[in-house]
N, C-alpha and C positions, 0 to 999 in steps of 0.2 A: 360499624363492621370492624369485625377483628382478623388481624394478619398473623401467622403463628409461623415463625422462620426456624430453618433446620440450625442445631449448633453448628459454631464455624470449623469446628474440629473433622466433621466428617468431608469426605470424599464430595467433588463436586456431582455427580453421579447419583450420589444416596440423595443429596438436597434437592436435586431436581427428583427425585422420586425413580430413577431409573438405578441399573447396575453400576457399581463400580468397577473399573476398568482394572484387571488384574496386574501381574509383575510381568508377565510374560504375553499381556495385549498389545500389540501397535499402538501408536498413538494416532488419532484420527489427523485424517490429512486436511488442512486449512488451505481453501482455494484463496486467492488473491484476486480482487478485480484491476483489472487495466484502468486508469485515468483514461479516460477520451482524449484525443490529441486535435489542439485546434491550432490551428496555423500554419504555416511553413515551419518546416525542424531542420535544424543543422544539418549540413552533409558531413562533419567531424565528428562532433558528440551527441548527436541526435536531440541538444536542447532546443527550446523555445527560440525563434528569432523573432529579432524586434526589428522595426526599421526606424534608422535615425541617420542623420545626415546625407542622405541620397540614397543608402545603401543599407544590405539585410547585414544585421549586426546579432553577435552571439554573444548575451550577457554570460554565460557558462565557461566558455574557452577561447572567448575572445575572436572567432573568427570573422571575418568582413570581406563581404562579397564582393567589394570594390580591389581589395589588396589583392594584385596580382602580380 
């Protein structure tokens, strides 16, 4: 099987067989996926809470459910 690669100096659209974007064309919008959140979240920073020493603790900001 023979694979032919496009030259490196061509725009991505031309390498993929499509038309390259012109200078006035807006860049395509990339959508980011949100990671699913598992478990409880910190009320201060929304980081993940860990359970330790009998309390919910946030390793990101230091929040503790026992500190009142």
